[in-house]
C-alpha positions in Angstrom: 17.9 -10.8 -9.1 14.5 -12.5 -8.5 11.3 -10.9 -9.6 9.2 -9.1 -7.0 6.4 -11.6 -7.7 8.7 -14.5 -6.7 9.9 -12.7 -3.6 6.3 -11.9 -2.5 5.2 -15.5 -3.2 7.9 -16.8 -0.9 7.3 -14.1 1.8 3.5 -14.8 1.8 4.0 -18.5 2.7 4.1 -17.3 6.3 0.9 -16.3 8.1 2.6 -13.9 10.5 2.9 -10.3 9.3 6.3 -9.9 11.1 7.7 -12.9 9.2 6.4 -11.7 5.9 7.9 -8.3 6.6 11.3 -9.8 7.6 11.4 -12.1 4.6 10.8 -9.3 2.2 13.2 -6.8 3.7 16.0 -9.3 4.0 15.5 -10.3 0.3 15.0 -6.8 -1.3 16.1 -4.1 1.2 16.7 -1.6 -1.6 12.9 -1.4 -2.2 12.4 0.3 1.2 9.3 2.4 1.7 7.8 1.4 -1.6 7.5 -2.2 -0.4 6.4 -1.0 3.1 3.5 0.9 1.6 2.7 -2.0 -0.8 2.7 -4.5 2.0 0.7 -2.5 4.6 -2.0 -1.6 2.0 -2.3 -5.2 0.8 -4.8 -6.5 3.4 -7.3 -3.7 2.6 -6.6 -3.7 -1.1 -7.7 -7.4 -1.5 -11.3 -7.8 -2.5 -12.2 -9.7 0.7 -13.7 -8.3 3.9 -10.9 -6.7 5.9 -12.8 -6.1 9.2 -10.7 -3.9 11.5 -7.6 -4.4 9.5 -8.2 -1.3 7.4 -8.3 1.1 10.4 -5.2 -0.5 11.9 -3.2 -0.6 8.6 -4.4 3.0 7.8 -2.8 4.2 11.0 0.3 2.1 10.3 0.6 3.7 6.9 0.4 7.2 8.5 3.3 6.2 10.8 5.3 5.1 7.7 4.5 8.3 5.8 5.9 10.3 8.7 9.1 8.2 8.6 9.3 8.6 4.9 9.1 12.3 5.1 11.7 12.6 7.8 14.2 10.8 5.7 14.6 7.5 7.4 16.5 5.0 5.3 14.4 2.0 6.2 10.9 1.7 7.5 10.1 0.8 11.2 6.8 -0.5 12.4 5.6 -1.2 15.9 6.2 -4.7 17.4 2.4 -5.2 17.8 1.9 -4.9 14.0 4.6 -7.6 13.5 2.6 -10.0 15.7 -0.5 -9.9 13.5 -1.4 -13.3 12.1 -3.5 -13.7 9.1 -5.8 -16.6 8.4 -4.6 -19.3 6.0 -7.4 -18.4 3.6 -6.3 -14.7 3.5 -2.7 -15.7 2.8 -3.7 -18.2 0.1 -5.9 -15.6 -1.6 -3.2 -12.9 -1.3 -0.6 -15.2 -2.7 -2.7 -16.3 -5.7 -3.8 -12.7 -6.5 -0.4 -11.2 -6.0 1.5 -13.6 -8.1 -1.0 -13.0 -11.0 -1.0 -9.3 -10.5 2.8 -9.0 -10.4 3.3 -11.4 -13.3 1.1 -9.0 -15.2 2.5 -5.7 -13.8 6.1 -6.8 -14.3 5.5 -6.6 -18.0 4.1 -3.0 -17.7 5.7 -1.4 -14.7 9.3 -0.6 -15.2 11.9 2.0 -14.3 10.9 5.2 -16.2 10.7 8.9 -15.3 13.1 8.0 -12.5 13.1 11.5 -11.1 10.5 10.2 -8.5 13.3 10.4 -5.9 13.2 14.2 -6.1 11.7 16.1 -3.2 8.6 17.2 -5.3 7.6 13.6 -6.1 8.3 12.5 -2.6 5.9 15.2 -1.2 3.2 14.3 -3.9 3.4 10.6 -3.0 3.3 11.4 0.7 0.3 13.7 0.4 -1.7 11.2 -1.7 -0.8 8.3 0.6 -1.8 10.3 3.7 -5.2 11.2 2.2 -5.8 7.6 1.1 -4.7 6.3 4.5 -7.2 8.7 6.2 -9.9 7.4 3.9 -9.0 3.8 4.9 -9.5 4.7 8.5 -13.0 6.1 8.0 -15.3 3.3 9.5 -17.7 3.1 6.6 -17.9 -0.5 5.2 -16.7 -1.0 1.7 -15.0 2.3 1.4 -11.4 1.3 2.1 -10.5 -0.9 -0.9 -10.0 1.8 -3.5 -7.8 4.0 -1.3 -5.8 0.9 -0.3 -5.4 0.0 -4.0 -4.0 3.5 -4.7 -1.5 3.1 -1.8 -0.6 -0.3 -3.1 0.0 1.0 -6.6 2.1 3.9 -5.2 4.2 1.4 -3.3 4.7 -0.6 -6.5 5.7 2.6 -8.4 8.2 3.5 -5.7 9.7 0.1 -5.5 10.0 -0.3 -9.2 11.0 3.4 -9.8 8.1 4.0 -12.2 7.4 7.8 -12.2 4.6 7.4 -14.8 2.7 5.0 -12.6 3.3 7.3 -9.6 1.8 10.2 -11.5 -1.2 8.2 -12.6 -1.7 7.1 -9.0 -1.6 10.7 -7.8 -4.3 11.6 -10.4 -6.4 8.6 -9.3 -6.0 9.5 -5.7 -7.3 13.0 -6.3 -10.3 11.6 -8.2 -11.1 9.1 -5.4 -10.6 11.7 -2.7 -13.0 14.1 -4.5 -15.6 11.4 -4.9 -15.3 10.3 -1.2 -15.4 13.8 0.2 -18.4 14.7 -2.0 -20.2 11.5 -0.8 -19.4 12.3 2.8 -20.7 15.9 2.3 -24.0 14.5 0.9 -24.2 12.0 3.7 -23.7 14.7 6.4 -25.9 17.3 4.6 -28.8 15.1 3.6 -28.4 11.9 5.7 -29.0 8.4 4.5 
């Protein structure tokens, strides 16, 4: 079986989100929602300006969370999302970053604490992803990268069945949410 980094490298040779989506799910269908969360968080998790992508992909992630919680076997996304086309620069940056990241993570992330498929872990993951997706949707520049990275890491943990990483992501998500909500409270209470 090919490594996830190799599958992502091949999938990201296309610029159209629908083609990337199809390439991945044809090659590794057993990764399911983990890959779906990973892939939809990717545009906002990259350290490049995401413009309106974050709001759109945050909403898309919320749709996927709903499907995940209702027990769908495979993720479905709207046709409009499949028609999104990324710039060549975005795809090139994504490929180079992802191949390096996954070459590194494949040495660390591995199946452990595999009880992540229990109902409790499923609800924890869904709650953290929901809060992070809502933070991605907030239209404050520069605030969507960290939540998207948490969703990306949860997707990685789910696809690689790494319960330890999932637990660390949940803790990270709580910390990030606390910081963001405190910052929003200060912003609304005291202004800029």
